[in-house]
N, C-alpha and C positions, 0 to 999 in steps of 0.2 A: 351368578350369573344365573340366565336363563336363557340357553341357548337355545331354546323352544319359540324363543318370543320375537318374531320380528320387528317390531319396534325398539325393545334392546338389544337386538344386533344391531341393527342399522346405526343406533346412536353410539354403540361400541365404534364400529366401523370409521365411521364419518373423520374422526381427529384421525384415526391409523391410516385412509388413505393419503389424508392431507401430508405425515409425515413423509409416506412412500412417494408421494410426489417431489417433496423439499429435502429427504434428507437419504432415500434409497429403501432398499429391501432388508437393512439391519431392523429396523422397528417392527416392521409387520413380524419377520420371522420372531421377534422377540416377543411379541405379545401372542400369538400363536401357540408359542410353545409355555402360556402363563395359563392359557384354557383347559379347563378340563371339562372332561364330560362322563355320565357312567357309560364304562365298557360295553358293547354291544345296542347302545341306543342309536337311534338314527342319525343322533347330533355328534355321537362318537366319529361315527363313518363321514360327516360331513369334513370334520375337523379335520379325519387324517388325509382327504382328499385333496381339501387345501392346502394342509402343511405341504403335500406334496409338488401341488400344483408350484408355491410360491419357491420353493428350492426348484426344480426343476427349470422356472422361468425368472430365476432371478438377475441373468444376465441382458434379455430383455424391458428388466425394470431399472437398469440403472439413470434413472430421470435424473439426476442434478446432472450426473455426466453428462447427458444427454443435450443438457438445455445449456450446461456450458459451452458447447460446443455449436452451439447455434439450432439443431435439431429443433420440430416440433415434437412434443409428445402424446399431442391427441391423434385421432385417426382422420380429423376433416380434411385436412388437405387430401393424404393419400387417397381418402373415398370420395373427393371431386377428381382428382387426376384419373382413379381409376374409371367413372361415369363416364369424364368427356374422354379420355383416349378409347374405351371400350364400348360403351354405350352410342356416343356419339359417333364416334369415327367408323367403327365396322357394322352399324347397322344402319344405316343408310338406306334408303331405299336402294334395290336393284344390288346390294351385296349379298352374297351369300356365301358363307365361313363354315366350315366344317369346324366340330370342336377341336380336333387335330390343328388345324389350317390355322383358325384364330389363336388356341394357345401358340403355336409358332411363329406367328405376327409378334400378340403382344409379348412373347421372349424377346422377340429383336430388337422393336421398337425401346423395351427397357434395356436391354444392353448399348444400343446406337447413344441412346441417349444417359447414358454411366456416364463418370469418370473416373471409372476403373479402366486402364489400361487393359487392351485386348489380348487375350494369350495368343501366341506364338502357334 
């Protein structure tokens, strides 16, 4: 393994990313557990951070489950909606929103459009 060679790392990561999408987080955690780097090296520090990131965010990467429920797993739809709601609606000519007011309106719109029941 050559953890300092970006080409090698990218070639190693590509099939693991596909497995993450298709099988979930377990193959990623297994692959990261199998990688070694010299103690104290920059690669060892990166490896430590990546392992911690994937462990901490495993519930957010349940892609097979999300796909089975019909949820999109890419960010395009969310980014497009955010642009439409925030950029186009809140930044029209003549509109002046404070940061606090803009966040409050965004939260209110999100809550009103949500399918979750309102709290009593």
